[in-house]
mmCIF file as Biopython writes it, N, C-alpha, C and O atoms, coordinates in Angstrom:
data_model
#
loop_
_atom_site.group_PDB
_atom_site.id
_atom_site.type_symbol
_atom_site.label_atom_id
_atom_site.label_alt_id
_atom_site.label_comp_id
_atom_site.label_asym_id
_atom_site.label_entity_id
_atom_site.label_seq_id
_atom_site.pdbx_PDB_ins_code
_atom_site.Cartn_x
_atom_site.Cartn_y
_atom_site.Cartn_z
_atom_site.occupancy
_atom_site.B_iso_or_equiv
_atom_site.auth_seq_id
_atom_site.auth_asym_id
_atom_site.pdbx_PDB_model_num
ATOM 1   N N  . MET A ? 1  ? 7.901  -212.066 91.815  1.0 0.0 1  A 1 
ATOM 2   C CA . MET A ? 1  ? 7.341  -211.207 92.461  1.0 0.0 1  A 1 
ATOM 3   C C  . MET A ? 1  ? 7.860  -211.209 94.002  1.0 0.0 1  A 1 
ATOM 4   O O  . MET A ? 1  ? 8.342  -210.187 94.490  1.0 0.0 1  A 1 
ATOM 5   N N  . ASP A ? 2  ? 7.757  -212.180 94.594  1.0 0.0 2  A 1 
ATOM 6   C CA . ASP A ? 2  ? 7.973  -212.676 95.907  1.0 0.0 2  A 1 
ATOM 7   C C  . ASP A ? 2  ? 9.292  -211.942 96.550  1.0 0.0 2  A 1 
ATOM 8   O O  . ASP A ? 2  ? 9.341  -211.442 97.674  1.0 0.0 2  A 1 
ATOM 9   N N  . SER A ? 3  ? 10.622 -212.003 95.333  1.0 0.0 3  A 1 
ATOM 10  C CA . SER A ? 3  ? 11.827 -211.619 95.738  1.0 0.0 3  A 1 
ATOM 11  C C  . SER A ? 3  ? 11.892 -210.029 95.528  1.0 0.0 3  A 1 
ATOM 12  O O  . SER A ? 3  ? 13.008 -209.527 95.668  1.0 0.0 3  A 1 
ATOM 13  N N  . GLU A ? 4  ? 11.031 -209.347 95.271  1.0 0.0 4  A 1 
ATOM 14  C CA . GLU A ? 4  ? 11.040 -208.012 95.531  1.0 0.0 4  A 1 
ATOM 15  C C  . GLU A ? 4  ? 10.542 -207.515 96.855  1.0 0.0 4  A 1 
ATOM 16  O O  . GLU A ? 4  ? 11.233 -206.679 97.438  1.0 0.0 4  A 1 
ATOM 17  N N  . PRO A ? 5  ? 9.362  -207.954 97.427  1.0 0.0 5  A 1 
ATOM 18  C CA . PRO A ? 5  ? 9.387  -207.678 98.980  1.0 0.0 5  A 1 
ATOM 19  C C  . PRO A ? 5  ? 10.632 -207.764 99.686  1.0 0.0 5  A 1 
ATOM 20  O O  . PRO A ? 5  ? 11.088 -206.798 100.298 1.0 0.0 5  A 1 
ATOM 21  N N  . ASP A ? 6  ? 11.427 -209.322 99.605  1.0 0.0 6  A 1 
ATOM 22  C CA . ASP A ? 6  ? 12.364 -209.673 99.906  1.0 0.0 6  A 1 
ATOM 23  C C  . ASP A ? 6  ? 13.582 -208.281 99.964  1.0 0.0 6  A 1 
ATOM 24  O O  . ASP A ? 6  ? 14.172 -207.832 100.946 1.0 0.0 6  A 1 
ATOM 25  N N  . ALA A ? 7  ? 13.635 -207.959 98.870  1.0 0.0 7  A 1 
ATOM 26  C CA . ALA A ? 7  ? 14.833 -207.300 98.301  1.0 0.0 7  A 1 
ATOM 27  C C  . ALA A ? 7  ? 14.539 -205.404 99.028  1.0 0.0 7  A 1 
ATOM 28  O O  . ALA A ? 7  ? 15.344 -204.577 99.455  1.0 0.0 7  A 1 
ATOM 29  N N  . ALA A ? 8  ? 13.083 -205.369 98.870  1.0 0.0 8  A 1 
ATOM 30  C CA . ALA A ? 8  ? 12.903 -204.089 99.660  1.0 0.0 8  A 1 
ATOM 31  C C  . ALA A ? 8  ? 13.162 -204.329 101.311 1.0 0.0 8  A 1 
ATOM 32  O O  . ALA A ? 8  ? 13.538 -203.443 102.078 1.0 0.0 8  A 1 
ATOM 33  N N  . LEU A ? 9  ? 12.928 -205.480 101.618 1.0 0.0 9  A 1 
ATOM 34  C CA . LEU A ? 9  ? 13.183 -205.573 103.193 1.0 0.0 9  A 1 
ATOM 35  C C  . LEU A ? 9  ? 14.605 -205.262 103.678 1.0 0.0 9  A 1 
ATOM 36  O O  . LEU A ? 9  ? 15.028 -204.528 104.571 1.0 0.0 9  A 1 
ATOM 37  N N  . LEU A ? 10 ? 15.256 -206.144 102.703 1.0 0.0 10 A 1 
ATOM 38  C CA . LEU A ? 10 ? 16.392 -206.179 102.957 1.0 0.0 10 A 1 
ATOM 39  C C  . LEU A ? 10 ? 16.958 -204.879 102.557 1.0 0.0 10 A 1 
ATOM 40  O O  . LEU A ? 10 ? 18.003 -204.583 103.136 1.0 0.0 10 A 1 
ATOM 41  N N  . LYS A ? 11 ? 16.532 -204.089 101.751 1.0 0.0 11 A 1 
ATOM 42  C CA . LYS A ? 11 ? 17.424 -202.510 101.878 1.0 0.0 11 A 1 
ATOM 43  C C  . LYS A ? 11 ? 16.540 -201.829 102.720 1.0 0.0 11 A 1 
ATOM 44  O O  . LYS A ? 11 ? 16.951 -200.731 103.096 1.0 0.0 11 A 1 
ATOM 45  N N  . LEU A ? 12 ? 15.560 -202.138 103.075 1.0 0.0 12 A 1 
ATOM 46  C CA . LEU A ? 12 ? 15.134 -201.390 104.905 1.0 0.0 12 A 1 
ATOM 47  C C  . LEU A ? 12 ? 15.805 -201.510 105.718 1.0 0.0 12 A 1 
ATOM 48  O O  . LEU A ? 12 ? 16.102 -200.563 106.446 1.0 0.0 12 A 1 
ATOM 49  N N  . GLN A ? 13 ? 16.261 -202.674 105.871 1.0 0.0 13 A 1 
ATOM 50  C CA . GLN A ? 13 ? 17.212 -203.055 107.197 1.0 0.0 13 A 1 
ATOM 51  C C  . GLN A ? 13 ? 18.506 -202.180 107.097 1.0 0.0 13 A 1 
ATOM 52  O O  . GLN A ? 13 ? 18.972 -201.258 107.765 1.0 0.0 13 A 1 
ATOM 53  N N  . GLU A ? 14 ? 18.920 -202.927 105.873 1.0 0.0 14 A 1 
ATOM 54  C CA . GLU A ? 14 ? 20.386 -201.866 105.514 1.0 0.0 14 A 1 
ATOM 55  C C  . GLU A ? 14 ? 20.300 -200.286 105.768 1.0 0.0 14 A 1 
ATOM 56  O O  . GLU A ? 14 ? 21.293 -199.670 106.154 1.0 0.0 14 A 1 
ATOM 57  N N  . ASP A ? 15 ? 19.334 -199.792 105.585 1.0 0.0 15 A 1 
ATOM 58  C CA . ASP A ? 15 ? 19.118 -198.250 105.893 1.0 0.0 15 A 1 
ATOM 59  C C  . ASP A ? 15 ? 18.940 -198.272 107.200 1.0 0.0 15 A 1 
ATOM 60  O O  . ASP A ? 15 ? 19.702 -197.488 107.765 1.0 0.0 15 A 1 
ATOM 61  N N  . VAL A ? 16 ? 18.232 -198.861 107.916 1.0 0.0 16 A 1 
ATOM 62  C CA . VAL A ? 16 ? 18.039 -198.846 109.319 1.0 0.0 16 A 1 
ATOM 63  C C  . VAL A ? 16 ? 19.336 -198.974 110.074 1.0 0.0 16 A 1 
ATOM 64  O O  . VAL A ? 16 ? 19.606 -198.284 111.057 1.0 0.0 16 A 1 
ATOM 65  N N  . ALA A ? 17 ? 20.109 -199.877 109.569 1.0 0.0 17 A 1 
ATOM 66  C CA . ALA A ? 17 ? 21.005 -200.365 110.208 1.0 0.0 17 A 1 
ATOM 67  C C  . ALA A ? 17 ? 22.109 -199.170 110.392 1.0 0.0 17 A 1 
ATOM 68  O O  . ALA A ? 17 ? 22.664 -198.867 111.449 1.0 0.0 17 A 1 
ATOM 69  N N  . ALA A ? 18 ? 22.283 -198.603 109.188 1.0 0.0 18 A 1 
ATOM 70  C CA . ALA A ? 18 ? 23.649 -197.605 108.658 1.0 0.0 18 A 1 
ATOM 71  C C  . ALA A ? 18 ? 22.996 -196.204 109.477 1.0 0.0 18 A 1 
ATOM 72  O O  . ALA A ? 18 ? 23.753 -195.286 109.793 1.0 0.0 18 A 1 
ATOM 73  N N  . GLN A ? 19 ? 21.502 -196.150 109.780 1.0 0.0 19 A 1 
ATOM 74  C CA . GLN A ? 19 ? 21.143 -195.096 110.293 1.0 0.0 19 A 1 
ATOM 75  C C  . GLN A ? 19 ? 21.056 -195.099 111.537 1.0 0.0 19 A 1 
ATOM 76  O O  . GLN A ? 19 ? 20.662 -194.079 112.102 1.0 0.0 19 A 1 
ATOM 77  N N  . LYS A ? 20 ? 21.517 -196.638 112.519 1.0 0.0 20 A 1 
ATOM 78  C CA . LYS A ? 20 ? 21.797 -196.634 113.539 1.0 0.0 20 A 1 
ATOM 79  C C  . LYS A ? 20 ? 23.045 -196.451 113.950 1.0 0.0 20 A 1 
ATOM 80  O O  . LYS A ? 20 ? 23.220 -196.107 115.119 1.0 0.0 20 A 1 
ATOM 81  N N  . VAL A ? 21 ? 24.114 -196.635 113.113 1.0 0.0 21 A 1 
ATOM 82  C CA . VAL A ? 21 ? 25.496 -196.425 113.097 1.0 0.0 21 A 1 
ATOM 83  C C  . VAL A ? 21 ? 25.986 -194.820 113.190 1.0 0.0 21 A 1 
ATOM 84  O O  . VAL A ? 21 ? 26.880 -194.267 113.831 1.0 0.0 21 A 1 
ATOM 85  N N  . LYS A ? 22 ? 24.989 -194.347 112.262 1.0 0.0 22 A 1 
ATOM 86  C CA . LYS A ? 22 ? 25.195 -192.649 112.416 1.0 0.0 22 A 1 
ATOM 87  C C  . LYS A ? 22 ? 24.379 -192.109 113.604 1.0 0.0 22 A 1 
ATOM 88  O O  . LYS A ? 22 ? 25.114 -191.479 114.363 1.0 0.0 22 A 1 
ATOM 89  N N  . HIS A ? 23 ? 23.284 -192.145 113.952 1.0 0.0 23 A 1 
ATOM 90  C CA . HIS A ? 23 ? 23.143 -191.855 115.385 1.0 0.0 23 A 1 
ATOM 91  C C  . HIS A ? 23 ? 24.024 -192.326 116.475 1.0 0.0 23 A 1 
ATOM 92  O O  . HIS A ? 23 ? 24.470 -191.548 117.319 1.0 0.0 23 A 1 
ATOM 93  N N  . GLU A ? 24 ? 24.305 -193.731 116.463 1.0 0.0 24 A 1 
ATOM 94  C CA . GLU A ? 24 ? 25.087 -193.740 117.737 1.0 0.0 24 A 1 
ATOM 95  C C  . GLU A ? 24 ? 26.542 -192.907 117.454 1.0 0.0 24 A 1 
ATOM 96  O O  . GLU A ? 24 ? 27.074 -192.505 118.489 1.0 0.0 24 A 1 
ATOM 97  N N  . ALA A ? 25 ? 27.126 -192.653 116.420 1.0 0.0 25 A 1 
ATOM 98  C CA . ALA A ? 25 ? 28.189 -191.733 116.392 1.0 0.0 25 A 1 
ATOM 99  C C  . ALA A ? 25 ? 28.210 -190.032 116.664 1.0 0.0 25 A 1 
ATOM 100 O O  . ALA A ? 25 ? 29.137 -189.298 117.006 1.0 0.0 25 A 1 
ATOM 101 N N  . LEU A ? 26 ? 26.811 -189.750 116.367 1.0 0.0 26 A 1 
ATOM 102 C CA . LEU A ? 26 ? 26.164 -188.500 116.682 1.0 0.0 26 A 1 
ATOM 103 C C  . LEU A ? 26 ? 26.144 -188.436 118.058 1.0 0.0 26 A 1 
ATOM 104 O O  . LEU A ? 26 ? 26.437 -187.388 118.634 1.0 0.0 26 A 1 
ATOM 105 N N  . GLU A ? 27 ? 25.696 -189.871 118.909 1.0 0.0 27 A 1 
ATOM 106 C CA . GLU A ? 27 ? 25.689 -189.538 120.353 1.0 0.0 27 A 1 
ATOM 107 C C  . GLU A ? 27 ? 26.952 -189.572 121.174 1.0 0.0 27 A 1 
ATOM 108 O O  . GLU A ? 27 ? 26.993 -189.178 122.340 1.0 0.0 27 A 1 
ATOM 109 N N  . GLU A ? 28 ? 28.062 -190.098 120.458 1.0 0.0 28 A 1 
ATOM 110 C CA . GLU A ? 28 ? 29.330 -190.090 120.888 1.0 0.0 28 A 1 
ATOM 111 C C  . GLU A ? 28 ? 29.766 -188.292 120.510 1.0 0.0 28 A 1 
ATOM 112 O O  . GLU A ? 28 ? 30.363 -187.533 121.273 1.0 0.0 28 A 1 
ATOM 113 N N  . LYS A ? 29 ? 29.508 -188.132 119.816 1.0 0.0 29 A 1 
ATOM 114 C CA . LYS A ? 29 ? 30.124 -186.258 119.457 1.0 0.0 29 A 1 
ATOM 115 C C  . LYS A ? 29 ? 29.483 -185.710 120.397 1.0 0.0 29 A 1 
ATOM 116 O O  . LYS A ? 29 ? 30.127 -185.199 121.313 1.0 0.0 29 A 1 
ATOM 117 N N  . VAL A ? 30 ? 27.606 -185.666 120.409 1.0 0.0 30 A 1 
ATOM 118 C CA . VAL A ? 30 ? 26.965 -184.717 121.763 1.0 0.0 30 A 1 
ATOM 119 C C  . VAL A ? 30 ? 27.616 -185.149 123.128 1.0 0.0 30 A 1 
ATOM 120 O O  . VAL A ? 30 ? 27.435 -184.369 124.063 1.0 0.0 30 A 1 
ATOM 121 N N  . ASP A ? 31 ? 28.338 -186.266 123.366 1.0 0.0 31 A 1 
ATOM 122 C CA . ASP A ? 31 ? 28.928 -186.371 124.772 1.0 0.0 31 A 1 
ATOM 123 C C  . ASP A ? 31 ? 29.894 -186.071 124.791 1.0 0.0 31 A 1 
ATOM 124 O O  . ASP A ? 31 ? 30.142 -185.396 125.790 1.0 0.0 31 A 1 
ATOM 125 N N  . ASN A ? 32 ? 30.852 -186.246 124.024 1.0 0.0 32 A 1 
ATOM 126 C CA . ASN A ? 32 ? 31.932 -185.390 123.917 1.0 0.0 32 A 1 
ATOM 127 C C  . ASN A ? 32 ? 31.866 -183.764 123.717 1.0 0.0 32 A 1 
ATOM 128 O O  . ASN A ? 32 ? 32.834 -183.046 123.966 1.0 0.0 32 A 1 
ATOM 129 N N  . ILE A ? 33 ? 30.700 -183.304 123.270 1.0 0.0 33 A 1 
ATOM 130 C CA . ILE A ? 33 ? 30.889 -181.920 123.195 1.0 0.0 33 A 1 
ATOM 131 C C  . ILE A ? 33 ? 30.094 -181.503 124.704 1.0 0.0 33 A 1 
ATOM 132 O O  . ILE A ? 33 ? 29.906 -180.304 124.913 1.0 0.0 33 A 1 
ATOM 133 N N  . ASP A ? 34 ? 29.701 -182.373 125.592 1.0 0.0 34 A 1 
ATOM 134 C CA . ASP A ? 34 ? 29.224 -182.287 126.811 1.0 0.0 34 A 1 
ATOM 135 C C  . ASP A ? 34 ? 30.308 -182.046 127.809 1.0 0.0 34 A 1 
ATOM 136 O O  . ASP A ? 34 ? 30.462 -180.992 128.425 1.0 0.0 34 A 1 
ATOM 137 N N  . VAL A ? 35 ? 31.100 -183.201 127.920 1.0 0.0 35 A 1 
ATOM 138 C CA . VAL A ? 35 ? 32.205 -182.997 128.545 1.0 0.0 35 A 1 
ATOM 139 C C  . VAL A ? 35 ? 33.196 -182.032 128.595 1.0 0.0 35 A 1 
ATOM 140 O O  . VAL A ? 35 ? 33.667 -181.507 129.604 1.0 0.0 35 A 1 
ATOM 141 N N  . LYS A ? 36 ? 33.564 -181.777 127.089 1.0 0.0 36 A 1 
ATOM 142 C CA . LYS A ? 36 ? 34.455 -180.539 126.796 1.0 0.0 36 A 1 
ATOM 143 C C  . LYS A ? 36 ? 33.650 -178.726 127.612 1.0 0.0 36 A 1 
ATOM 144 O O  . LYS A ? 36 ? 34.197 -177.800 128.210 1.0 0.0 36 A 1 
ATOM 145 N N  . GLN A ? 37 ? 32.061 -178.997 127.165 1.0 0.0 37 A 1 
ATOM 146 C CA . GLN A ? 37 ? 31.614 -177.717 127.854 1.0 0.0 37 A 1 
ATOM 147 C C  . GLN A ? 37 ? 31.595 -178.136 129.410 1.0 0.0 37 A 1 
ATOM 148 O O  . GLN A ? 37 ? 31.614 -177.204 130.214 1.0 0.0 37 A 1 
ATOM 149 N N  . ASN A ? 38 ? 31.566 -179.180 129.805 1.0 0.0 38 A 1 
ATOM 150 C CA . ASN A ? 38 ? 31.658 -178.908 131.512 1.0 0.0 38 A 1 
ATOM 151 C C  . ASN A ? 38 ? 33.014 -178.316 131.659 1.0 0.0 38 A 1 
ATOM 152 O O  . ASN A ? 38 ? 33.155 -177.353 132.412 1.0 0.0 38 A 1 
ATOM 153 N N  . ASP A ? 39 ? 33.812 -178.705 131.144 1.0 0.0 39 A 1 
ATOM 154 C CA . ASP A ? 39 ? 35.743 -178.634 131.280 1.0 0.0 39 A 1 
ATOM 155 C C  . ASP A ? 39 ? 35.454 -176.954 131.307 1.0 0.0 39 A 1 
ATOM 156 O O  . ASP A ? 39 ? 35.451 -176.189 132.271 1.0 0.0 39 A 1 
ATOM 157 N N  . MET A ? 40 ? 35.228 -176.703 129.955 1.0 0.0 40 A 1 
ATOM 158 C CA . MET A ? 40 ? 35.177 -174.761 129.798 1.0 0.0 40 A 1 
ATOM 159 C C  . MET A ? 40 ? 34.564 -174.261 131.238 1.0 0.0 40 A 1 
ATOM 160 O O  . MET A ? 40 ? 35.257 -173.635 132.040 1.0 0.0 40 A 1 
ATOM 161 N N  . ASP A ? 41 ? 33.383 -174.556 131.447 1.0 0.0 41 A 1 
ATOM 162 C CA . ASP A ? 41 ? 32.461 -174.078 132.412 1.0 0.0 41 A 1 
ATOM 163 C C  . ASP A ? 41 ? 33.295 -174.131 133.668 1.0 0.0 41 A 1 
ATOM 164 O O  . ASP A ? 41 ? 33.161 -173.092 134.315 1.0 0.0 41 A 1 
ATOM 165 N N  . SER A ? 42 ? 34.300 -175.205 134.350 1.0 0.0 42 A 1 
ATOM 166 C CA . SER A ? 42 ? 34.824 -175.273 135.499 1.0 0.0 42 A 1 
ATOM 167 C C  . SER A ? 42 ? 36.217 -174.025 135.338 1.0 0.0 42 A 1 
ATOM 168 O O  . SER A ? 42 ? 36.625 -173.338 136.274 1.0 0.0 42 A 1 
ATOM 169 N N  . LYS A ? 43 ? 36.713 -173.994 134.020 1.0 0.0 43 A 1 
ATOM 170 C CA . LYS A ? 43 ? 38.108 -173.460 133.787 1.0 0.0 43 A 1 
ATOM 171 C C  . LYS A ? 43 ? 37.631 -171.732 133.613 1.0 0.0 43 A 1 
ATOM 172 O O  . LYS A ? 43 ? 38.497 -170.864 133.722 1.0 0.0 43 A 1 
ATOM 173 N N  . LEU A ? 44 ? 36.334 -171.409 133.367 1.0 0.0 44 A 1 
ATOM 174 C CA . LEU A ? 44 ? 36.097 -169.987 133.214 1.0 0.0 44 A 1 
ATOM 175 C C  . LEU A ? 44 ? 35.558 -169.681 135.139 1.0 0.0 44 A 1 
ATOM 176 O O  . LEU A ? 44 ? 36.038 -168.723 135.745 1.0 0.0 44 A 1 
ATOM 177 N N  . ASP A ? 45 ? 34.838 -170.375 135.629 1.0 0.0 45 A 1 
ATOM 178 C CA . ASP A ? 45 ? 34.764 -170.486 136.973 1.0 0.0 45 A 1 
ATOM 179 C C  . ASP A ? 45 ? 36.077 -170.088 137.773 1.0 0.0 45 A 1 
ATOM 180 O O  . ASP A ? 45 ? 36.164 -169.108 138.513 1.0 0.0 45 A 1 
ATOM 181 N N  . ALA A ? 46 ? 37.061 -170.982 137.515 1.0 0.0 46 A 1 
ATOM 182 C CA . ALA A ? 46 ? 38.447 -170.973 137.988 1.0 0.0 46 A 1 
ATOM 183 C C  . ALA A ? 46 ? 38.925 -169.633 137.926 1.0 0.0 46 A 1 
ATOM 184 O O  . ALA A ? 46 ? 39.306 -169.030 138.929 1.0 0.0 46 A 1 
ATOM 185 N N  . ILE A ? 47 ? 38.915 -169.040 136.527 1.0 0.0 47 A 1 
ATOM 186 C CA . ILE A ? 47 ? 39.231 -167.868 136.364 1.0 0.0 47 A 1 
ATOM 187 C C  . ILE A ? 47 ? 38.305 -166.543 136.627 1.0 0.0 47 A 1 
ATOM 188 O O  . ILE A ? 47 ? 38.804 -165.444 136.385 1.0 0.0 47 A 1 
ATOM 189 N N  . LEU A ? 48 ? 36.984 -166.629 137.110 1.0 0.0 48 A 1 
ATOM 190 C CA . LEU A ? 48 ? 36.242 -165.868 137.811 1.0 0.0 48 A 1 
ATOM 191 C C  . LEU A ? 48 ? 36.650 -165.620 138.781 1.0 0.0 48 A 1 
ATOM 192 O O  . LEU A ? 48 ? 36.720 -164.421 139.050 1.0 0.0 48 A 1 
ATOM 193 N N  . THR A ? 49 ? 37.163 -166.702 139.877 1.0 0.0 49 A 1 
ATOM 194 C CA . THR A ? 49 ? 36.905 -166.973 141.324 1.0 0.0 49 A 1 
ATOM 195 C C  . THR A ? 49 ? 38.351 -166.006 141.360 1.0 0.0 49 A 1 
ATOM 196 O O  . THR A ? 49 ? 38.384 -165.075 142.165 1.0 0.0 49 A 1 
ATOM 197 N N  . LEU A ? 50 ? 39.589 -166.274 140.420 1.0 0.0 50 A 1 
ATOM 198 C CA . LEU A ? 50 ? 41.018 -165.850 140.519 1.0 0.0 50 A 1 
ATOM 199 C C  . LEU A ? 50 ? 40.470 -164.221 140.354 1.0 0.0 50 A 1 
ATOM 200 O O  . LEU A ? 50 ? 40.947 -163.553 141.271 1.0 0.0 50 A 1 
ATOM 201 N N  . LEU A ? 51 ? 39.862 -163.647 139.714 1.0 0.0 51 A 1 
ATOM 202 C CA . LEU A ? 51 ? 39.736 -162.226 139.379 1.0 0.0 51 A 1 
ATOM 203 C C  . LEU A ? 51 ? 39.120 -161.260 140.353 1.0 0.0 51 A 1 
ATOM 204 O O  . LEU A ? 51 ? 39.389 -160.086 140.609 1.0 0.0 51 A 1 
ATOM 205 N N  . SER A ? 52 ? 38.005 -162.283 140.929 1.0 0.0 52 A 1 
ATOM 206 C CA . SER A ? 52 ? 37.135 -161.627 142.093 1.0 0.0 52 A 1 
ATOM 207 C C  . SER A ? 52 ? 38.062 -161.578 143.552 1.0 0.0 52 A 1 
ATOM 208 O O  . SER A ? 52 ? 37.725 -160.949 144.555 1.0 0.0 52 A 1 
ATOM 209 N N  . LYS A ? 53 ? 39.143 -162.289 143.427 1.0 0.0 53 A 1 
ATOM 210 C CA . LYS A ? 53 ? 40.135 -162.159 144.423 1.0 0.0 53 A 1 
ATOM 211 C C  . LYS A ? 53 ? 40.706 -161.094 144.546 1.0 0.0 53 A 1 
ATOM 212 O O  . LYS A ? 53 ? 41.036 -160.655 145.648 1.0 0.0 53 A 1 
ATOM 213 N N  . LYS A ? 54 ? 40.973 -160.357 143.187 1.0 0.0 54 A 1 
ATOM 214 C CA . LYS A ? 54 ? 42.079 -159.359 143.076 1.0 0.0 54 A 1 
ATOM 215 C C  . LYS A ? 54 ? 41.748 -158.174 143.734 1.0 0.0 54 A 1 
ATOM 216 O O  . LYS A ? 54 ? 40.539 -157.946 143.759 1.0 0.0 54 A 1 
ATOM 217 N N  . PRO A ? 55 ? 42.408 -157.424 144.227 1.0 0.0 55 A 1 
ATOM 218 C CA . PRO A ? 55 ? 41.842 -156.012 144.578 1.0 0.0 55 A 1 
ATOM 219 C C  . PRO A ? 55 ? 41.497 -154.993 143.732 1.0 0.0 55 A 1 
ATOM 220 O O  . PRO A ? 55 ? 41.061 -153.935 144.185 1.0 0.0 55 A 1 
#
């Protein structure tokens, strides 16, 4: 009976570790999206600046 809690604890630890890996991957994706969005904002600002200068 003592091995059951140990097995359950190991399973929980594995699940937490797997979830941490997934969380870190999602954080990386969010950071990449943020950088791409900032780049897009800069490009759109440059386009708007060029368009506003034309007569």
